[in-house]
C-alpha positions as CSV (number, residue, x, y, z in Angstrom):
1,X,-0.2,-0.1,0.0
2,X,0.9,3.6,-0.6
3,X,1.2,5.3,2.7
4,X,1.6,9.3,3.7
5,X,3.1,10.5,6.8
6,X,2.9,13.9,8.2
7,X,5.3,16.1,9.5
8,X,9.2,17.0,9.5
9,X,10.8,16.4,12.8
10,X,13.1,13.5,14.2
11,X,9.8,11.7,15.3
12,X,9.2,11.4,11.5
13,X,12.3,10.3,10.9
14,X,12.1,7.4,12.9
15,X,8.8,6.6,11.7
16,X,9.4,6.9,8.3
17,X,12.5,4.1,9.0
18,X,10.0,1.8,10.9
19,X,7.3,2.5,7.9
20,X,9.7,1.6,5.3
21,X,10.8,-1.7,6.8
22,X,7.2,-3.2,6.4
23,X,6.0,-5.8,3.6
24,X,3.1,-3.8,3.2
25,X,4.6,-0.6,2.2
26,X,5.1,0.2,-1.2
27,X,5.6,3.9,-1.5
28,X,5.7,6.1,1.4
29,X,5.5,9.7,1.0
30,X,6.4,12.4,3.7
31,X,5.1,15.7,3.6
32,X,6.9,18.0,3.9
33,X,9.7,15.6,5.9
34,X,13.1,16.6,6.2
35,X,16.6,15.8,4.7
36,X,17.1,12.2,6.3
37,X,13.3,11.4,5.4
38,X,14.1,11.2,1.6
39,X,16.3,7.7,2.6
40,X,13.3,5.9,3.3
41,X,10.6,8.1,0.9
42,X,9.7,11.0,-1.1
43,X,9.5,14.3,0.4
44,X,6.3,16.5,-0.8
45,X,6.6,19.9,-0.1
46,X,2.8,20.5,1.7
47,X,1.8,22.1,4.9
48,X,1.1,19.5,7.9
49,X,-2.1,21.8,8.1
50,X,-3.1,22.4,4.7
51,X,-6.0,19.9,4.4
52,X,-7.0,20.8,0.6
53,X,-3.4,20.0,-0.2
54,X,-2.8,16.9,1.6
55,X,-6.5,15.3,0.0
56,X,-5.1,16.3,-3.2
57,X,-1.7,14.4,-2.2
58,X,-3.5,11.3,-1.1
59,X,-5.8,11.3,-4.4
60,X,-2.7,11.5,-6.6
61,X,-0.7,8.9,-5.2
62,X,-3.2,6.2,-3.9
63,X,-2.6,6.8,-0.4
64,X,-4.4,4.1,1.7
65,X,-2.6,5.1,5.3
66,X,-2.3,8.3,6.8
67,X,-0.1,9.0,9.4
68,X,-0.2,12.0,11.6
69,X,3.0,12.8,13.4
70,X,2.5,16.1,15.4
71,X,-0.4,17.2,17.5
72,X,-1.1,20.3,15.1
73,X,-3.0,19.1,12.4
74,X,-4.9,16.9,14.8
75,X,-5.6,19.4,17.0
76,X,-7.2,21.4,14.2
77,X,-9.4,18.6,13.0
78,X,-7.3,16.3,10.1
79,X,-8.7,13.2,10.9
80,X,-12.3,14.7,11.3
81,X,-11.7,16.0,7.6
82,X,-11.0,13.0,6.2
83,X,-14.3,10.7,7.9
84,X,-16.7,13.6,6.2
85,X,-14.8,14.0,2.4
86,X,-16.7,11.5,0.5
87,X,-13.2,10.5,-1.4
88,X,-11.0,10.4,2.0
89,X,-13.2,7.8,3.5
90,X,-11.6,4.9,2.6
91,X,-8.3,6.0,4.3
92,X,-7.3,4.5,7.3
93,X,-6.0,7.0,9.6
94,X,-3.5,7.2,12.8
95,X,-4.3,9.9,14.8
96,X,-7.6,10.8,16.8
97,X,-10.6,13.1,15.7
98,X,-11.0,16.6,17.0
99,X,-12.5,16.2,19.6
100,X,-10.5,13.4,21.1
101,X,-7.1,15.3,20.2
102,X,-8.1,17.8,23.5
103,X,-6.2,15.3,25.3
104,X,-3.4,17.1,24.5
105,X,-4.7,20.6,23.0
106,X,-6.6,21.6,26.2
107,X,-5.2,20.7,29.7
108,X,-8.5,21.8,31.3
109,X,-9.9,18.8,29.1
110,X,-7.6,16.1,29.9
111,X,-7.6,17.3,33.7
112,X,-11.8,17.0,33.6
113,X,-11.3,13.5,31.9
114,X,-8.8,11.7,34.2
115,X,-11.1,13.2,37.2
116,X,-14.3,11.6,35.9
117,X,-12.9,8.2,35.0
118,X,-10.4,8.2,38.7
119,X,-7.3,8.2,36.6
120,X,-4.4,9.4,39.3
121,X,-3.5,12.8,38.8
122,X,-2.0,15.7,40.3
123,X,-5.1,18.4,42.1
124,X,-5.7,21.3,40.2
125,X,-8.2,24.1,39.0
126,X,-8.6,26.1,36.2
127,X,-8.6,30.0,36.4
128,X,-9.5,32.4,32.7
129,X,-10.7,36.0,32.5
130,X,-14.0,35.5,34.4
131,X,-12.3,34.4,37.3
132,X,-8.8,35.9,37.9
133,X,-9.5,37.9,40.3
134,X,-10.1,34.5,42.7
135,X,-6.9,33.2,41.4
136,X,-4.1,35.6,43.2
137,X,-5.2,34.7,46.8
138,X,-5.6,31.1,45.6
139,X,-1.5,31.4,44.2
140,X,-0.9,33.3,47.4
141,X,-2.2,30.5,49.9
142,X,-0.9,27.9,47.7
143,X,2.1,25.4,48.9
144,X,5.1,25.7,47.5
145,X,6.5,25.4,44.1
146,X,3.1,25.8,42.3
147,X,2.9,24.7,38.8
148,X,1.1,27.3,36.3
149,X,0.2,25.4,32.5
150,X,-1.3,27.4,29.6
151,X,-4.1,25.6,28.8
152,X,-3.5,25.2,25.1
153,X,-0.8,24.2,22.6
154,X,2.8,26.0,23.5
155,X,5.2,24.7,21.7
156,X,6.6,22.6,25.0
157,X,7.1,25.7,26.3
158,X,3.5,26.6,28.6
159,X,4.5,24.9,31.9
160,X,6.3,26.8,34.6
161,X,7.3,25.5,38.2
162,X,7.4,28.6,40.3
163,X,9.4,28.5,42.9
164,X,7.8,31.4,45.1
165,X,4.2,32.8,45.6
166,X,5.1,36.5,43.8
167,X,7.0,34.7,41.1
168,X,3.5,32.6,40.5
169,X,1.7,35.9,41.0
170,X,3.2,37.6,38.5
171,X,3.9,34.4,35.8
172,X,-0.4,33.9,36.1
173,X,-0.7,37.9,35.3
174,X,2.0,37.4,32.2
175,X,-0.3,34.6,30.4
176,X,-3.8,35.6,31.3
177,X,-3.7,39.6,31.2
178,X,-0.5,39.8,28.7
179,X,-1.1,36.8,26.4
180,X,2.4,35.5,27.3
181,X,2.1,32.4,25.4
182,X,-0.9,33.4,23.1
183,X,-4.0,32.0,22.8
184,X,-2.9,29.1,24.5
185,X,-2.8,30.8,28.0
186,X,-6.3,32.5,27.6
187,X,-7.1,29.5,30.3
188,X,-4.2,28.2,32.8
189,X,-4.3,25.4,35.0
190,X,-3.0,25.6,38.5
191,X,-1.3,22.4,39.7
192,X,0.1,20.7,43.0
193,X,4.0,20.2,42.0
194,X,4.6,16.1,42.5
195,X,8.1,15.2,43.4
196,X,9.0,12.2,41.6
197,X,10.8,10.9,38.1
198,X,9.0,11.1,35.1
199,X,8.8,8.7,32.2
200,X,6.6,8.2,29.1
201,X,4.4,5.2,28.3
202,X,2.9,4.8,24.8
203,X,-0.1,2.9,23.8
204,X,-1.8,2.2,20.3
205,X,-5.5,2.4,20.8
206,X,-8.6,2.4,18.6
207,X,-10.6,3.6,21.5
208,X,-11.8,0.4,22.8
209,X,-8.2,-2.4,22.4
210,X,-4.9,-1.5,22.9
211,X,-1.2,-2.6,22.5
212,X,1.8,-1.0,24.7
213,X,4.9,-0.1,23.4
214,X,8.2,0.1,24.8
215,X,8.3,3.1,27.6
216,X,11.0,6.0,27.5
217,X,12.3,8.6,29.8
218,X,13.5,11.7,28.3
219,X,15.5,14.9,29.3
220,X,13.9,18.0,28.8
221,X,16.4,20.8,30.2
222,X,19.2,21.7,28.2
223,X,22.2,21.5,30.8
224,X,24.1,18.6,32.3
225,X,22.4,17.3,35.5
226,X,19.0,18.3,34.5
227,X,19.8,21.9,34.4
228,X,18.9,25.3,32.3
229,X,15.9,26.1,30.0
230,X,13.5,23.2,29.2
231,X,14.0,22.3,25.5
232,X,11.9,19.9,23.2
233,X,14.2,16.8,24.8
234,X,17.8,16.9,24.7
235,X,17.9,12.7,24.6
236,X,15.3,9.6,25.9
237,X,16.6,6.2,26.9
238,X,14.4,2.8,27.0
239,X,13.7,0.7,28.6
240,X,13.2,2.9,31.8
241,X,15.1,1.0,34.7
242,X,13.0,1.9,37.3
243,X,9.7,0.8,35.2
244,X,9.5,-2.9,36.9
245,X,6.7,-5.4,36.0
246,X,5.3,-4.5,39.0
247,X,5.2,-0.6,38.4
248,X,4.1,-1.2,34.9
249,X,1.2,-3.7,35.9
250,X,-0.3,-0.5,38.3
251,X,0.3,1.7,35.3
252,X,-1.6,-0.5,33.0
253,X,-4.1,-1.3,35.6
254,X,-4.4,2.7,37.2
255,X,-4.2,4.6,34.3
256,X,-4.1,3.0,30.9
257,X,-7.3,0.9,31.3
258,X,-9.1,3.3,32.6
259,X,-8.4,5.9,29.7
260,X,-9.0,3.5,27.5
261,X,-12.4,2.7,28.7
262,X,-13.2,6.6,29.5
263,X,-12.6,6.5,25.2
264,X,-14.9,3.9,24.5
265,X,-17.8,5.1,27.4
266,X,-17.8,9.0,26.0
267,X,-17.5,7.3,22.4
268,X,-14.8,9.5,21.9
269,X,-13.3,8.6,17.9
270,X,-9.4,7.8,18.9
271,X,-7.6,5.6,16.7
272,X,-4.2,6.8,17.0
273,X,-1.6,7.0,19.7
274,X,-1.7,8.0,23.4
275,X,1.3,9.5,25.2
276,X,1.2,9.0,28.9
277,X,3.4,11.8,30.5
278,X,3.6,9.8,33.7
279,X,5.5,10.9,37.1
280,X,6.7,8.0,40.1
281,X,5.9,9.3,43.4
282,X,7.2,7.0,45.8
283,X,5.6,3.7,43.9
284,X,2.9,5.0,42.7
285,X,1.7,6.4,39.0
286,X,0.0,10.3,38.2
287,X,-0.3,11.5,34.9
288,X,1.0,14.9,34.3
289,X,-0.5,14.9,30.7
290,X,-1.8,13.2,27.6
291,X,-0.5,13.9,24.4
292,X,-2.5,12.7,21.3
293,X,0.8,11.7,19.2
294,X,4.2,10.0,19.7
295,X,6.9,12.0,21.7
296,X,10.1,13.4,20.2
297,X,12.7,12.5,21.3
298,X,10.9,9.3,22.5
299,X,10.3,7.8,19.2
300,X,13.8,7.7,18.3
301,X,14.2,4.6,21.0
302,X,10.8,3.4,21.3
303,X,10.6,2.3,17.2
304,X,14.4,0.9,17.4
305,X,12.7,-1.2,19.8
306,X,9.6,-2.2,18.3
307,X,10.3,-5.7,16.3
308,X,6.3,-5.6,15.5
309,X,5.4,-4.5,11.7
310,X,4.4,-0.7,12.8
311,X,2.0,-1.2,9.3
312,X,0.4,-4.3,11.0
313,X,-0.3,-2.5,14.1
314,X,-1.7,0.5,12.0
315,X,-3.7,-1.6,10.2
316,X,-5.0,-3.4,12.8
317,X,-5.8,-0.4,14.6
318,X,-7.8,0.9,11.9
319,X,-9.7,-2.3,11.5
320,X,-10.7,-3.7,14.9
321,X,-8.2,-6.2,15.1
322,X,-5.4,-4.7,17.7
323,X,-6.5,-7.3,20.6
324,X,-4.9,-9.8,18.2
325,X,-1.4,-8.7,18.0
326,X,1.1,-9.3,20.7
327,X,4.2,-7.0,21.0
328,X,7.4,-7.8,20.3
329,X,10.2,-5.7,21.7
330,X,14.5,-5.5,21.6
331,X,15.8,-6.5,24.7
332,X,19.0,-4.1,24.1
333,X,18.7,-0.8,25.6
334,X,18.5,2.2,22.8
335,X,19.8,5.5,24.0
336,X,19.7,8.8,22.0
337,X,21.6,11.8,22.1
338,X,20.1,14.9,20.4
339,X,22.7,17.7,18.9
340,X,21.0,20.9,18.9
341,X,22.0,24.4,17.4
342,X,23.7,26.7,19.5
343,X,21.8,29.1,21.1
344,X,18.9,26.9,21.3
345,X,16.3,26.6,23.1
346,X,16.9,30.7,22.6
347,X,18.0,32.4,19.6
348,X,20.0,30.0,17.2
349,X,20.6,30.7,13.4
350,X,20.4,27.9,10.5
351,X,21.7,27.4,7.5
352,X,24.9,26.0,8.7
353,X,26.5,22.8,6.7
354,X,26.5,19.1,8.6
355,X,30.0,17.3,8.3
356,X,30.4,14.2,8.5
357,X,27.2,12.3,7.9
358,X,28.6,10.3,5.3
359,X,30.7,8.3,7.3
360,X,30.1,4.8,7.9
361,X,27.9,3.8,10.7
362,X,28.4,1.2,13.8
363,X,25.7,-2.1,12.9
364,X,24.3,-0.6,16.3
365,X,23.5,2.6,15.8
366,X,21.2,5.4,13.8
367,X,21.4,9.1,12.9
368,X,17.7,10.6,12.8
369,X,17.7,14.1,11.3
370,X,15.3,16.6,13.4
371,X,15.8,19.8,12.2
372,X,17.7,19.7,8.6
373,X,17.4,20.2,5.6
374,X,19.0,20.1,1.8
375,X,20.4,23.1,0.3
376,X,22.9,22.9,-3.1
377,X,24.1,19.2,-2.3
378,X,24.7,19.7,1.2
379,X,22.6,18.8,4.4
380,X,22.4,21.6,6.7
381,X,20.6,23.0,9.9
382,X,17.2,24.2,9.9
383,X,16.0,23.9,13.5
384,X,16.8,24.0,16.8
385,X,17.2,20.3,17.6
386,X,19.3,18.9,14.3
387,X,20.2,15.2,14.9
388,X,19.5,12.5,17.3
389,X,22.1,9.9,17.6
390,X,20.5,6.5,18.7
391,X,22.8,3.3,19.8
392,X,21.8,-0.2,21.3
393,X,23.9,-1.2,24.1
394,X,23.4,-4.0,27.1
395,X,23.2,-1.1,29.4
396,X,22.2,2.3,29.3
397,X,25.5,4.0,29.7
398,X,27.5,1.6,26.7
399,X,24.6,2.8,24.4
400,X,25.1,6.3,25.6
401,X,29.0,6.0,24.9
402,X,28.0,4.5,21.6
403,X,25.8,7.7,20.3
404,X,28.5,10.2,21.7
405,X,31.3,8.2,19.5
406,X,29.1,8.8,16.4
407,X,28.5,12.3,17.6
408,X,31.8,13.2,17.6
409,X,32.2,12.0,13.7
410,X,29.4,14.5,13.0
411,X,30.0,18.4,13.4
412,X,28.1,21.7,12.6
413,X,29.2,25.5,13.4
414,X,27.7,26.0,17.3
415,X,26.4,21.7,17.6
416,X,26.0,21.2,21.3
417,X,24.7,18.2,22.8
418,X,24.3,16.7,26.3
419,X,27.2,14.4,27.6
420,X,24.9,12.8,30.4
421,X,21.8,11.4,28.9
422,X,21.0,8.3,31.2
423,X,23.0,9.8,34.0
424,X,21.1,8.9,36.7
425,X,21.2,4.7,36.0
426,X,24.9,4.6,35.3
């Protein structure tokens, strides 16, 4: 079959790599893709939110499976667009309806869903301009630290952890009164701070059945030892050493099952990934957030560890036979280290030539492109996060060492990567 994958990041390169391995994949198109995705299919210069152009591409290329990588097209309703169009209704779409995508698109929607279905999460309240004044004394009396979240999509930057009441009130005012995160902060969710260690768990579901994919832990901070500004992710490891069978059983029974049952009970049209952003507090799992797609850079360790045919999984999700499939995982560790542009996550320059990509790779290492483009016969930087190097190993540290050895062969002006991904597991 012919497949269309939407997106242009490291997540999409990893998905393209995995999709292209399937015997069921005849032609793979990636819109718009990057310099790396072109190794596994045909890049097409179409915007991920130009639904009319996507429709034309689907019809022209005889696409029967659409895989939506990023959240934006889902939140804007690409799945609904396909289901309402008679010419597109036969296409299997991997991604939830616009209503279902609110699990990521609205923090308030997600929290209410969790409360309705008894899913463990932090205590919270939500505020907007109608009850703005109530929020100030609420914050002034709140236990520290205080978590403030912009309700809508804010490119991973809409969560603030405030260490003082003065800071919390000031940020609250900036978010609601001065649109710090644009429309995303028209509503603000204030949460209790949970102290623990985070991990990400992923399922593929059709809203009734589900399969659990390999879990991962990512590293958001720019600096060594998890210091400095938040980023889109500086690296990831899978499996997660502290997520043992006992803990994962709790995750399945207390988080995954009630979430999928909730989707079915509320008749929410949801065929696609659910990303559970979890925190382990003591030995108990709590949900920090849902995402309606795979994570990045987590996909770059999850896909290499997934042995099951991804196209087979997607088609089973689409035709209601997902419960018949058993997931196979590579037993080794996979560790990704992300190379980023100098200045990221602040201002950075683009267009630097990336050297070393033509050098042969070790058998147990992969290079996934995140922010790259082709220009005048060269591969150049085109984003903050540029390359994700993933390696297999029998331990976290051995896999990280291999990824760093590959990164030492690569270079571009201002290139930076964290030396300590997986540091707490060494």
